[in-house]
C-alpha positions in Angstrom: 6.3 44.2 -25.1 8.1 45.1 -28.4 4.8 44.9 -30.2 3.2 47.2 -27.7 6.0 49.8 -28.1 5.5 49.5 -31.9 1.9 50.5 -31.5 2.8 53.4 -29.3 5.4 54.5 -31.9 2.6 54.4 -34.5 0.4 56.6 -32.3 3.2 59.2 -31.7 4.9 59.3 -35.1 2.1 58.8 -37.6 -1.1 59.7 -35.8 0.2 62.5 -33.7 -1.4 61.1 -30.5 0.3 62.1 -27.3 0.7 58.9 -25.2 1.6 58.4 -21.6 2.7 55.0 -20.3 2.2 54.1 -16.6 4.2 51.0 -15.8 6.4 49.3 -13.2 9.6 49.0 -15.2 11.1 46.6 -12.7 8.4 44.1 -13.7 9.1 44.5 -17.4 12.8 43.8 -16.7 12.1 40.8 -14.5 14.6 38.0 -14.8 13.8 34.7 -16.2 13.2 33.0 -12.8 10.2 35.2 -12.2 8.6 34.8 -15.7 5.9 32.3 -16.5 4.6 31.0 -19.8 1.6 33.1 -21.0 -1.3 31.6 -22.8 -4.5 33.0 -24.3 -7.1 32.3 -26.9 -7.4 34.2 -30.2 -10.1 33.3 -32.8 -10.7 30.1 -30.8 -7.0 29.2 -31.2 -4.8 28.8 -28.2 -1.6 30.9 -28.4 1.3 31.3 -26.0 4.5 33.2 -25.4 7.3 31.1 -23.9 9.6 32.2 -21.1 12.5 32.4 -23.5 10.5 34.7 -25.8 9.5 37.0 -22.9 13.1 37.2 -21.8 14.3 38.1 -25.3 11.5 40.7 -25.4 12.6 42.2 -22.1 16.2 42.4 -23.3 15.1 44.2 -26.5 12.9 46.6 -24.5 15.7 48.8 -23.2 17.0 49.3 -26.8 13.6 50.0 -28.3 12.6 52.3 -25.4 15.3 54.9 -26.3 13.7 55.3 -29.8 10.1 55.6 -28.6 10.0 57.1 -25.1 10.7 60.9 -25.2 10.8 61.5 -21.4 10.8 59.2 -18.3 9.5 60.4 -15.0 10.1 58.3 -11.9 7.5 58.5 -9.2 8.7 58.6 -5.6 6.2 58.1 -2.8 6.3 60.9 -0.3 6.1 58.5 2.7 6.8 61.1 5.3 4.0 63.4 4.1 1.6 60.4 3.8 2.3 59.4 7.4 1.7 63.0 8.5 -1.6 63.0 6.6 -2.6 59.6 8.2 -2.1 61.0 11.6 -3.9 64.3 10.9 -6.9 62.6 9.4 -7.1 59.9 12.1 -10.5 59.8 13.9 -9.6 59.1 17.5 -11.8 57.1 19.9 -9.6 57.9 22.9 -9.2 61.5 23.7 -5.7 62.9 23.2 -4.5 60.1 21.0 -4.0 62.2 17.8 -2.1 64.8 19.8 0.1 62.0 21.2 0.8 60.7 17.7 1.7 64.2 16.5 4.2 64.5 19.4 5.8 61.1 18.4 5.5 61.2 14.6 9.2 61.0 14.2 9.3 57.7 16.0 6.8 56.2 13.7 8.7 57.5 10.7 12.0 56.2 12.1 10.7 52.7 12.5 9.1 52.9 9.0 12.5 53.9 7.5 14.5 51.3 9.5 12.1 48.5 8.6 12.7 49.0 4.8 9.3 47.5 4.0 7.7 50.7 2.7 4.4 49.2 3.8 1.8 52.0 4.5 -0.9 49.4 5.3 1.2 48.2 8.2 1.6 51.8 9.5 -2.1 52.4 9.3 -2.8 49.1 11.2 -0.1 50.1 13.8 -1.7 53.6 14.4 -5.2 52.0 14.8 -4.0 49.2 17.1 -1.8 51.4 19.3 -4.9 53.5 20.3 -5.8 50.5 22.5 -2.4 50.6 24.0 -2.6 54.3 24.5 -5.8 53.8 26.4 -4.1 51.1 28.6 -1.1 53.4 29.1 -3.5 56.1 30.5 -5.3 53.7 32.8 -2.0 52.4 34.1 -0.7 56.0 34.5 2.6 55.3 32.8 5.0 58.2 33.0 5.3 60.1 29.7 9.1 59.4 29.3 8.3 55.7 28.7 5.4 55.9 26.2 7.7 56.7 23.3 9.8 53.6 23.9 6.7 51.4 24.2 5.5 52.9 20.9 8.8 52.2 19.2 9.0 48.6 20.3 5.3 48.1 19.4 6.0 49.3 15.8 9.0 47.0 15.5 7.1 44.0 16.7 4.3 44.7 14.2 6.7 44.9 11.3 8.9 41.9 12.2 6.7 39.5 14.2 5.2 36.5 12.5 1.7 35.3 13.6 2.0 32.4 16.1 0.1 29.6 14.3 -0.4 26.0 15.3 2.5 24.1 14.0 3.3 20.4 14.0 4.4 19.1 17.3 8.1 18.8 16.6 8.6 22.1 14.9 7.1 24.3 17.6 8.9 22.8 20.6 11.4 24.6 22.8 14.2 22.1 22.3 13.9 22.1 18.5 13.9 25.9 18.5 17.1 25.8 20.7 18.7 23.6 18.0 18.1 26.5 15.6 19.9 28.8 18.0 22.5 29.8 15.4 19.9 30.9 12.9 17.9 32.7 15.7 21.0 34.6 16.8 21.8 35.7 13.3 18.2 37.0 13.0 18.6 38.9 16.3 21.8 40.4 15.1 20.2 41.5 11.9 17.3 43.2 13.8 19.8 44.8 16.2 21.6 46.3 13.3 18.4 47.3 11.6 16.7 49.2 14.3 18.7 51.8 16.2 16.2 53.3 18.6 15.4 52.3 22.2 12.2 50.4 22.9 10.5 48.7 25.9 9.0 45.3 25.3 5.7 44.5 27.0 5.0 40.7 27.0 1.2 41.0 26.9 1.5 43.3 23.8 3.7 40.8 22.1 1.2 38.1 22.9 -1.5 40.2 21.2 0.7 40.7 18.1 1.6 37.0 17.8 -1.8 35.5 18.6 -4.3 38.2 17.6 -5.9 38.1 21.1 -5.9 41.4 23.0 -6.4 41.4 26.7 -6.6 44.9 28.0 -6.7 43.9 31.7 -3.4 42.0 31.2 -1.8 44.9 29.5 -2.9 47.4 32.1 -1.8 45.0 34.9 1.6 44.5 33.4 2.1 48.3 32.8 1.1 49.0 36.4 3.5 46.4 37.7 6.3 48.1 35.8 5.5 51.8 36.1 3.4 52.4 39.2 5.4 55.1 41.0 5.0 53.3 44.3 6.5 50.2 43.0 9.4 51.3 40.9 12.2 49.6 42.8 15.5 48.4 41.5 14.0 44.9 41.4 11.1 46.1 39.2 13.5 48.0 36.9 15.6 44.9 36.4 12.6 42.7 35.8 10.8 45.0 33.4 13.0 47.7 31.9 15.4 47.5 29.1 18.9 46.3 30.3 20.4 49.3 28.5 18.3 51.8 30.5 20.0 50.9 33.8 23.4 51.5 35.3 25.6 48.7 36.8 24.8 49.4 40.5 21.1 49.5 39.9 21.2 46.3 37.9 23.2 44.4 40.6 21.0 45.6 43.4 17.8 44.8 41.5 19.1 41.3 40.5 19.9 40.4 44.1 16.3 41.3 45.2 14.8 39.6 42.2 16.8 36.4 42.7 15.9 36.2 46.4 12.2 36.4 45.5 12.7 34.0 42.6 14.4 31.4 44.8 11.4 31.6 47.2 8.8 31.2 44.4 7.5 34.7 45.0 7.7 36.1 41.5 4.7 35.7 39.2 4.8 34.0 35.8 5.6 37.1 33.7 8.4 38.1 36.1 10.0 34.6 35.9 9.9 34.8 32.1 11.4 38.3 32.1 14.1 37.4 34.6 15.2 34.3 32.6 15.3 36.3 29.4 17.5 38.9 31.0 19.9 36.2 32.1 20.1 35.1 28.5 20.8 38.7 27.4 23.4 39.1 30.2 25.3 36.0 29.0 25.1 37.1 25.3 26.6 40.5 26.2 29.1 38.9 28.7 27.6 40.8 31.6 28.9 39.3 34.9 26.1 37.6 36.8 28.2 34.8 38.6 26.0 35.1 41.7 22.9 33.5 40.1 22.1 29.9 41.4 20.2 28.1 38.6 19.4 25.2 40.9 17.7 27.5 43.4 16.0 29.3 40.5 14.6 25.9 39.4 13.4 25.1 42.9 11.8 28.5 43.1 9.8 27.7 39.9 8.7 24.5 41.6 7.5 26.5 44.6 5.6 28.8 42.3 3.9 25.8 40.6 2.8 24.5 44.0 1.4 27.9 44.9 -0.7 28.0 41.7 -2.1 24.5 42.3 -3.0 25.3 45.9 -4.1 29.0 45.9 -5.5 29.4 42.4 -4.6 31.4 39.2 -4.5 35.2 39.3 -4.4 37.5 36.2 -0.6 37.9 36.3 -0.2 34.1 36.3 -1.8 33.8 32.9 1.6 34.4 31.3 3.0 33.8 27.9 6.5 32.9 26.7 7.2 34.8 23.4 9.0 32.9 20.6 12.0 35.3 20.6 12.7 34.6 24.3 12.7 30.9 23.6 15.0 31.4 20.6 17.6 33.0 22.9 17.7 29.9 25.3 21.0 28.4 26.4 21.9 25.2 28.2 21.1 26.8 31.7 17.8 28.4 30.8 16.3 25.6 28.6 15.3 23.5 31.7 13.8 26.6 33.3 11.8 27.6 30.2 10.6 24.0 29.9 9.2 24.1 33.4 7.6 27.5 32.7 6.2 26.1 29.4 4.7 23.2 31.4 3.1 25.7 33.8 1.8 27.8 31.0 0.1 24.8 29.4 -1.4 23.4 32.6 -2.6 26.5 34.5 -6.0 26.0 32.9 -6.2 22.4 34.3 -5.2 23.4 37.8 -7.9 26.1 37.7 -10.3 23.5 36.4 -9.5 21.2 39.3 -10.4 23.9 41.8 -13.7 24.5 40.0 -14.4 20.8 39.9 -13.7 20.3 43.6 -16.0 23.2 44.5 -18.7 21.6 42.5 -18.5 18.2 44.2 -18.2 19.7 47.6 -21.3 21.9 47.2 -24.6 20.7 48.6 -26.4 20.9 45.3 -23.5 19.1 43.4 -24.9 20.5 40.1 -22.7 19.7 37.1 -24.9 20.7 34.1 -23.4 24.2 33.9 -19.8 23.1 34.9 -17.3 24.0 32.2 -14.5 21.6 33.0 -13.4 19.1 30.3 -10.0 18.0 31.3 -7.7 17.6 34.3 -4.0 17.0 34.6 -4.2 14.2 37.1 -6.6 12.2 39.3 -4.3 12.8 42.3 -4.5 11.7 46.0 -6.2 14.9 47.0 -8.9 14.6 44.4 -9.4 10.9 45.2 -9.9 11.6 48.9 -12.4 14.5 48.2 -14.3 12.6 45.6 -14.6 9.4 47.7 -15.9 11.3 50.7 -18.4 13.4 48.8 -19.6 10.4 46.7 -20.3 8.3 49.7 -22.5 11.1 51.2 -24.3 11.9 48.0 -27.9 10.7 47.1 -28.4 8.4 44.1 -29.1 11.1 41.6 -26.0 13.0 42.7 -23.9 9.7 42.6 -24.8 9.2 39.0 -24.0 12.8 38.1 -20.7 12.8 39.9 -19.6 9.5 38.4 -20.6 10.4 34.8 -18.8 13.8 35.0 -15.6 12.3 36.5 -15.4 9.5 34.0 -16.0 11.9 31.1 -13.0 14.1 32.1 -10.0 13.8 29.8 -6.7 13.0 31.6 -4.7 12.5 28.3 -5.5 15.8 26.8 -3.3 17.3 24.1 -3.3 20.9 25.5 -0.6 20.3 28.0 1.3 17.7 26.1 1.6 19.3 22.6 5.4 19.8 22.7 6.7 16.2 22.5 10.3 17.1 22.9 9.9 18.9 26.2 11.4 16.2 28.3 10.3 17.8 31.6 6.7 18.1 30.4 6.8 14.6 28.9 7.8 13.0 32.1 5.3 15.0 34.1 2.5 13.8 31.7 3.6 10.1 32.0 3.8 10.4 35.8 0.3 12.0 35.9 -1.3 9.2 33.9 0.4 6.6 36.0 -1.0 8.3 39.2 -4.4 8.6 37.6 -4.4 4.8 36.8 -3.4 3.9 40.4 -6.0 6.2 42.0 -8.8 5.1 39.7 -7.9 1.6 40.9 -8.2 2.7 44.5 -11.5 4.3 43.7 -12.8 1.1 42.2 -11.9 -0.9 45.3 -13.7 1.7 47.5 -16.8 1.5 45.3 -16.7 -2.3 45.5 -16.5 -2.2 49.3 -19.5 0.2 49.3 -21.4 -2.2 47.1 -20.8 -5.1 49.5 -22.1 -3.2 52.5 -25.0 -1.5 50.6 -28.5 -2.7 51.4 -30.5 -0.5 49.0 -31.0 -2.3 45.8 -31.1 0.8 43.5 -27.9 2.2 45.1 -26.3 -1.2 44.7 -27.1 -1.1 40.9 -25.6 2.4 40.6 -22.4 1.3 42.4 -22.0 -1.8 40.3 -22.4 0.3 37.1 -19.8 2.8 38.4 -17.3 0.1 39.2 -17.6 -1.4 35.7 -17.2 2.1 34.1 -14.1 2.8 36.2 -12.6 -0.4 34.8 -13.1 0.9 31.3 -11.6 4.3 32.3 -8.5 2.6 33.6 -8.1 0.7 30.4 -8.5 3.9 28.4 -5.7 5.5 30.5 -3.5 2.4 30.1 -3.9 2.6 26.3 -3.1 6.3 26.3 0.0 5.7 28.5 1.2 2.9 26.2 0.8 5.2 23.1 2.8 8.0 24.8 5.5 5.7 26.1 5.9 4.1 22.7 6.2 7.4 21.0 8.7 8.5 23.7 10.9 5.4 23.1 10.7 5.9 19.3 11.8 9.5 19.6 14.8 8.5 21.8 
């Protein structure tokens, strides 16, 4: 650096060459921890500047600069004007979006200032992505007074949220996250002190930010549930609005209705997640909610689970538990979140079971286009249905049904990825034990059919099926032993 300033001094003093230096002075004055040894080749000889030499050069820079540099101009980025220009030059795909941004420019600038990141790329991405949200807001007919709060929260989540990536099994689990509760609360306090505006959190939008998967139907559905004028009851306000937007009487009245529905299993997945998170906030802020019965709330989630298994999965049941909600968990809400986490993971298998049952009960019994790869459990209901339909099927259908059933995975990782969720772990172990027992019953039934069968070809098919069931039972036993051993080791 000193050599470079010497050259510049030569240009200015002796050659009368006017020179302008464009540089990031903070990099020149970097401390030793951020410096690295520099090497290069000169005349086929390798040369280097050590860290110590660079540090010494940086220290000498300030002294030498006074002799060489005539005037120093510091550039300040006009962020406010740039954001205005971004909005004015934005090419909208949804009519009215640019006008909406102009009306709420100060909100975007406020979050930008409060974040402290000075990242214009993030603002550009936020403006682009929120156009989708603006479209969903219009479709859901959200009242204008709430759109600004949705925008504010969306900006914060984009600045602060980290992508939700696949982690190792222990680090991602709800119980481990709870053990980091102190750190999580410190982070929450920092954000609370950092951002001073009012925002409304939409779970489906947070899911998009964390996972990168946007589901417009889910966003519109959630917005309609919250803001549809015909449905804005005290219960809806408590479940979906910011706790700071409500007065005490509204909150109490809404909670009473919400708890009654929650105890009866009548909330959907998103509403259960929202209600539990509000309970966590109420405890944190010492809001009196002594009338909540956590046992009844747990029983209500069980009723909700049974409803999903029996009646199928609707759009609002494809819920998502954001990481920050899990981080706020306490000793009363951890078991509830573990149950909901189990439901979140296994909804796909319950939906798959209904699809599989419809396939084996249809007259054609066609499996080649069936997209079912795993089930949670080979339970009593499935055993009864399969046994009945298999007995009535022709030989070709018998082979298709048996091959498809035996190729289904009952020890899948999808619903058992969080090894420290004790509720989910016990559910999985119980499911495998039930599957082993019922495959045993199926094998006995097939053997009985074989003894009474007179057709030689059918008898061959039944014998083959019985032998393959024995292999499936052993596979399940091996999987159960592996899981049980891991469970004992972790305890």
